N, C-alpha and C positions, 0 to 999 in steps of 0.2 A: 639607634637604628630605626626609631620611630619615623624620622624624616624620610628615610629610604622607602619605607612602606607606603607613606602618603604619596611620595613621588611616583612610585610604581603604580599605585591605584589611579593617579591622575593621568599618567602616560597611557595606561591601558584604556581608560575611558576615552581619551582623545583619539586613540587608534580605532576603537570600536565605533564611536559616534561621530567624531569630527566636530564636535560641538564644544565651544569654550564654556558655555553655560553648564553643560553636563559636567565638565571638569571642575568647575567652581562648586557645584552642588556636591559632588563626590568628595572633594577636598574638605569642604565644610562639614560634611557628614562624618568624615574620618577624624576631624580635629575637635569638633564640638563636645563630644563626651568627656574628653580629657580636660577641656577648659571649664565645663560646667560642673563636673563631678570630682575634679582633682583635689580641691581643698577639702571637700566633704570626706572623700575616701582617706585622705591623710589623717584627718581627725579621728575617724573610726579606727583606722589601723593602729594609731597610737594608743587608743583607749582600750581596744579589745586584745584578746589573745592573738598573737601574730600567726601562729600555726592555724588557728581556726579561720582567720581572715584569708590566708593563703589557700586553705583547702576549699572554702566556699567560693572564693573567686575562681578557682580552677573548675569547680562544678558548674558554675554559671557560664563560664567560657565554653565548656564542653557542651552544655545544653544548647547554647546559642549556635554553636557550630553545627551540631546535629540538626537543629531546626532549620538552619539555612541550607544545609545539604538536602534535607527532605523537600524543602520548598523548591529548590532549583535543580533537583535531580533530573527532571525531564529536559531542562535546558542543557545540562551537562551531557546527557545522552545524545541530544541532537548535535551538539558540537563535536563529540567524539565520532559520531556517525559521519558528519560532514568531512572530518579529517580522514577518516578511513576510506571514503569514496574518492577523495582527491588523490590519494596515493596509489 
């Protein structure tokens, strides 16, 4: 399903910006962490306790999501208000 998420991000970016460059940047940004860190994370997960790796991976994901939400909360509020005004 990873390919579907990358496709959705690219299509959303194209719809919002209309820029092919922006689509390329978003697609690269979504794909690069897996390419750069995939082998390293595989070695770590084989060497460490799998439950601990899973737990800390989920903690980092949760913290990143919370940070992104806080950073873009005002943008989300503006988008919701714009949809509410249009209807």
